[in-house]
C-alpha positions as CSV (number, residue, x, y, z in Angstrom):
1,M,126.5,88.3,96.5
2,F,126.0,85.8,93.8
3,Y,127.2,86.3,90.2
4,G,128.2,84.2,87.2
5,T,126.5,81.6,85.0
6,Y,127.0,77.9,85.5
7,H,125.6,74.9,83.6
8,H,124.6,71.6,85.3
9,N,122.3,68.7,84.8
10,V,119.5,67.4,87.0
11,D,120.7,64.0,88.3
12,P,118.4,60.9,88.5
13,K,117.4,61.8,92.1
14,G,116.5,65.4,91.2
15,R,119.6,67.0,92.6
16,V,121.5,69.9,91.1
17,A,125.1,70.6,91.9
18,I,125.8,74.1,93.3
19,P,129.2,75.4,92.1
20,S,131.7,75.8,94.9
21,K,131.9,79.6,94.3
22,L,128.2,79.9,95.2
23,R,128.1,77.6,98.2
24,S,129.7,79.8,100.9
25,P,127.3,82.8,100.5
26,L,124.4,80.3,100.8
27,G,125.1,79.4,104.4
28,D,124.0,76.1,106.1
29,M,120.3,76.4,105.3
30,F,118.5,78.1,102.5
31,V,115.2,78.3,100.7
32,V,114.4,77.1,97.1
33,S,111.3,79.0,95.9
34,R,109.4,80.4,93.0
35,P,110.8,83.7,91.8
36,I,109.4,87.0,93.1
37,D,108.8,88.1,89.5
38,K,107.2,86.3,86.5
39,L,110.4,84.7,85.1
40,P,110.3,81.0,84.4
41,C,113.0,80.0,87.0
42,L,113.4,79.0,90.6
43,C,115.3,81.0,93.2
44,I,117.7,79.9,95.9
45,F,117.6,82.4,98.7
46,P,120.1,82.4,101.6
47,M,118.0,82.3,104.9
48,Q,118.8,85.9,105.7
49,V,117.5,87.1,102.4
50,W,114.4,84.9,102.7
51,N,113.7,86.2,106.2
52,D,114.0,89.8,105.0
53,L,111.6,89.1,102.2
54,T,109.0,87.4,104.4
55,S,109.4,90.1,107.0
56,R,108.5,92.7,104.4
57,L,105.5,90.6,103.4
58,S,104.3,90.4,106.9
59,T,104.1,94.2,107.3
60,L,101.4,94.3,104.6
61,P,97.7,94.1,105.5
62,L,96.6,90.4,105.5
63,A,94.0,90.9,102.8
64,Q,96.5,92.7,100.5
65,A,99.3,90.2,101.0
66,R,97.3,86.9,101.2
67,A,97.8,86.0,97.5
68,A,101.4,86.9,97.6
69,R,102.0,84.9,100.7
70,R,100.2,81.9,99.2
71,Y,102.1,82.1,96.0
72,L,105.5,82.4,97.7
73,Y,105.1,80.0,100.6
74,S,103.3,77.2,98.7
75,G,106.2,77.0,96.3
76,A,109.0,77.0,98.8
77,I,111.2,74.5,100.7
78,S,114.0,75.0,103.2
79,T,116.9,72.7,102.6
80,V,120.6,72.2,102.8
81,L,123.4,71.1,100.5
82,D,124.3,67.4,100.6
83,S,127.9,66.3,101.3
84,Q,128.8,66.7,97.6
85,G,127.4,70.2,97.3
86,R,124.1,69.3,95.6
87,V,120.6,70.6,96.4
88,L,117.6,68.3,96.0
89,V,115.0,70.1,93.9
90,P,111.7,68.4,94.6
91,Q,109.6,67.2,91.6
92,N,106.8,69.8,92.2
93,L,109.4,72.6,91.9
94,R,111.1,71.1,88.9
95,D,107.7,70.8,87.3
96,M,107.2,74.6,87.8
97,I,110.1,75.2,85.4
98,G,109.6,72.1,83.3
99,A,112.9,70.5,84.2
100,Q,113.2,66.8,83.7
101,I,115.8,64.3,85.0
102,G,119.0,64.6,82.9
103,E,118.1,68.0,81.6
104,K,120.6,70.8,81.4
105,L,120.0,73.7,83.9
106,T,121.6,77.0,84.1
107,L,122.4,78.6,87.5
108,V,122.6,82.4,87.3
109,G,124.0,84.5,90.1
110,A,121.5,87.3,90.6
111,D,123.0,89.3,93.5
112,D,120.9,88.2,96.5
113,C,119.8,84.8,95.1
114,I,120.7,82.1,92.6
115,E,118.3,81.5,89.8
116,I,117.8,78.0,88.4
117,W,116.7,78.1,84.8
118,K,116.0,75.4,82.3
119,T,118.9,76.1,79.9
120,S,116.6,76.4,76.9
121,D,114.5,79.0,78.7
122,W,117.7,80.9,79.8
123,E,118.9,80.9,76.2
124,A,115.4,82.0,75.0
125,Y,115.4,84.8,77.6
126,D,117.9,86.6,75.4
127,I,119.7,88.8,77.9
128,E,120.7,91.1,75.1
129,S,117.1,92.2,74.5
130,H,116.9,93.3,78.1
131,S,120.3,95.0,78.2
132,D,119.1,98.6,77.2
133,D,116.7,98.6,80.2
134,A,119.4,97.3,82.5
135,L,122.0,99.7,81.3
136,D,119.6,102.6,81.8
137,I,119.0,101.6,85.4
138,I,122.8,101.0,86.1
139,G,123.5,104.4,84.5
140,A,121.0,106.1,86.8
141,I,122.8,105.0,90.0
């Protein structure tokens, strides 16, 4: 389970430091991908979560799931942390969220994944404006 909010920069080689509290649940290998919703962020999925997601996609009829598979797989890489706890986010994935070298990013724990947001987008997301919906859902469980 991932939780918390952390702020880091993209270094000159396109790497982002993963806070030590988030490293252990990631495991040795993980996937950086587009999100499964329309939010302007990237997601880091532990391999088990990624495999569960792709298994569910594979149960859908090919014609129905082709666009979803294309969207998800074309924007994904499997990777590992380097010796200093950083993940290389390739340029094409940084471009998807508009993140430039030296820019501040916000890492958000989101239960089964870590979201990588451009800090300005995270601040603009305004979590308070979504709190009523979230509280209604939490209250229903």
